N, C-alpha and C positions, 0 to 999 in steps of 0.2 A: 546739697552736698556736692562738692566738686568731684568730677570723675578723674581717677588716677590710673594711668596706664602702668602696668606692672611688668618688669623684666622677669618676674618669678616664673610665670607659666601662662599660656593662653587660657587656661582654665580658671585663672584667678579672676574673681568677679570685679567688674569695673567699679562697682559701688563701694568697694573696700580699698582703703588706702594701703600703700605698701608698708609691710612691717617695719617698725622703727621710725616711721614718719609720725608727725604730730597727729594725735587722735586716731591712729590706725585701729586700736582696739575698740574704740567707740564705734567706728564704722563697721568693724567686723561683727560686733555685738548686735548692732541694728540689723545688719544683713541676715545674720543667723536667726534672730528673733522673728524676722519676717517669714522664715521658712516654716515656722511652727503655727499650729492653730492659735487663734487669738487668745483663747483662754489661758495659755501658758504665760502670757505677759504678766499675769498677776502673781506668779511664783517668784518671789524675790531671790530664792536660792539660785534659780537659773539666771536671772537678770544681773545679779551681783558677781557671778562667777563665770566668766566667759568660757573657760574650759568645760565646765558642766553644760553650759548652753550648747557648745559645739558638739559635745558627746550626744546630747539629746537630739540635736538637729541631724546628726549622722544617723541615729536610730530611726528618726522620723522618715528621712529620705529613703533609707533602706526598706522600711516598711511599705512606703508608697511604691517603690520599685517592684516589690513582691506582689502587691495588690494589682498593679497594672499588668504584670506578667500573667497572673491568673486570669484577669479579665480578657486579655488578648488571647490566651490559650483556650478559653472556654466560650467566647462570644459566638463563634460560628455554630457551635452545637446548642447553646442555650437560648440565644436570642430568637431563633425561629419559633421556639416553643411558646414564647410570649407574644408572638404575632409581629415581630419586627421584620420589615421588608428587607430583601436581599441587598438592595442599594444602600439602605441605611446601615446594614451590617458591614458592608464594604467601607463605608465612610467611618464607621466606628473603629474598624481595624486600623485604618490609616491614622485616625486620631490617637489611638493607643500607641502606635509605633512612634509617632512624633513625641508624645508625652514620655515614652520610655527613653528616647534619646535625650530629651531635656533633663529628665531626672538623673540620668547617668552623668551628664555634665555637672549638675548640681552636686551630686555625690563627690565628684572629683574636686570641686571647689571647696566643699565642706572639709574634705580631707586636707587640702592645702592650708586652709585657715586653721584647722585644728593643729597641724604640725607647727605652724608659725606661733600659735598661742603657746603650745607646749615648749617650744624652743625658748620663748620669753620667760617661762616659769622654771625651766630646767627640769621639767618632769616628762620629757619626751620618751624615755625608755619604758618599754613594757606597756604602752598604751594599747588597749584592746582594739582590734580591727586592723592592726598593722601587719 
């Protein structure tokens, strides 16, 4: 897949073509699908309806953000009780911080793609999470 630079936003994923260009929805669908656990690929409702796929990807990323925040908030108290060394705990905290930054970037990208998909369907008003 060719990489397309987008004037839309720096948060627009480079794997997704610019809205309005040839096959942009196909590249958006592929990118969104890759954010979900593999078992979701079998649900034709999601794969045939990019707006539903975007909604589910948004929920999935938000869930992951919450999970990483909990892990980050609790690891210093809980990991020593299961015998994890302090150096490993420090590395774990750094890992979670990096992951949280990446997930926040993904969440912004999913929102941008969702908005573009909704603009293409004319259904942008009243979308949950806006």
